[in-house]
C-alpha positions in Angstrom: -77.1 -223.7 -161.6 -76.9 -226.6 -159.3 -78.3 -229.3 -161.9 -80.8 -230.7 -159.5 -83.2 -232.9 -161.1 -86.9 -233.5 -159.9 -86.2 -236.6 -158.0 -83.1 -234.9 -156.1 -85.5 -231.9 -155.4 -88.2 -234.1 -153.9 -85.5 -236.0 -151.9 -84.1 -232.8 -150.5 -87.5 -231.5 -149.6 -88.3 -234.7 -148.0 -85.3 -234.6 -145.9 -85.9 -230.9 -144.9 -89.5 -231.9 -143.8 -88.4 -234.7 -141.7 -85.4 -232.5 -140.0 -87.2 -229.2 -139.6 -90.6 -230.2 -139.3 -93.9 -229.0 -141.1 -94.4 -226.0 -138.7 -90.9 -224.4 -139.2 -90.5 -225.3 -143.0 -91.9 -222.2 -144.5 -89.7 -220.1 -142.2 -86.5 -222.0 -143.2 -87.4 -221.8 -146.8 -87.8 -217.9 -146.7 -84.7 -217.7 -144.7 -82.8 -220.1 -147.2 -84.2 -217.9 -150.1 -82.9 -214.6 -148.6 -79.5 -216.2 -148.1 -79.3 -217.3 -151.6 -80.3 -213.9 -152.7 -77.6 -212.3 -150.6 -74.9 -214.7 -152.0 -75.9 -213.9 -155.3 -75.8 -210.2 -154.9 -72.4 -210.5 -153.2 -71.0 -212.5 -156.2 -72.4 -209.9 -158.7 -70.8 -207.2 -156.7 -67.6 -209.0 -156.4 -67.6 -209.5 -160.3 -68.3 -205.9 -160.8 -65.5 -204.6 -158.6 -62.9 -207.2 -159.8 -64.1 -206.5 -163.5 -64.5 -210.3 -164.1 -66.9 -209.6 -167.1 -64.3 -207.4 -168.7 -61.5 -210.0 -168.0 -63.6 -212.8 -169.4 -64.3 -210.8 -172.6 -60.5 -209.7 -172.7 -59.6 -213.5 -172.5 -62.0 -214.5 -175.2 -60.8 -211.9 -177.6 -57.1 -213.0 -176.8 -58.1 -216.7 -177.3 -59.6 -216.0 -180.6 -56.7 -214.0 -181.7 -54.2 -216.9 -180.7 -56.5 -219.2 -182.8 -56.3 -216.7 -185.8 -52.6 -216.7 -185.5 -52.2 -220.3 -185.2 -54.3 -220.7 -188.3 -52.2 -218.2 -190.2 -48.8 -219.8 -188.9 -49.9 -223.2 -190.0 -47.4 -224.3 -192.5 -48.4 -227.7 -193.2 -50.1 -226.6 -196.7 -46.9 -225.0 -197.6 -44.9 -228.1 -196.5 -47.1 -230.3 -198.5 -46.9 -228.1 -201.5 -43.1 -228.1 -201.2 -42.7 -231.8 -200.8 -45.1 -232.4 -203.8 -42.7 -230.0 -205.8 -39.6 -231.9 -204.7 -41.2 -235.3 -205.4 -42.2 -234.0 -209.0 -38.6 -232.7 -209.4 -37.0 -236.0 -208.2 -39.4 -238.0 -210.6 -38.7 -235.8 -213.6 -34.8 -236.1 -212.7 -35.3 -240.0 -212.7 -37.1 -239.8 -216.0 -34.4 -237.7 -217.7 -31.7 -240.1 -216.3 -33.4 -243.0 -217.5 -33.8 -241.4 -221.1 -30.0 -240.4 -220.9 -29.1 -244.0 -220.2 -31.2 -245.4 -222.8 -29.9 -243.0 -225.4 -26.4 -243.9 -224.2 -27.0 -247.6 -225.0 -28.3 -247.1 -228.3 
């Protein structure tokens, strides 16, 4: 959740030990644990009231639909095919023109 490594945890505990003292450290740790639990519960309740999970699911579905629509609307393959056909037609016309010119010269 917080991406705290072992070294950072040791440093935080050392600072807490120095600031609070060894006698009151267990009390502070329990109080901090209760506060974290309350905050998590409040966040969970807020998400349920707001419908956050439903909203994120709907957003994911809409995102997937948009990706699919973009994939379907992608005209690059059609343009490439049309370009190839046009190139083939131009090349064919060039060949016919060259043949016609050569036949006229004969």
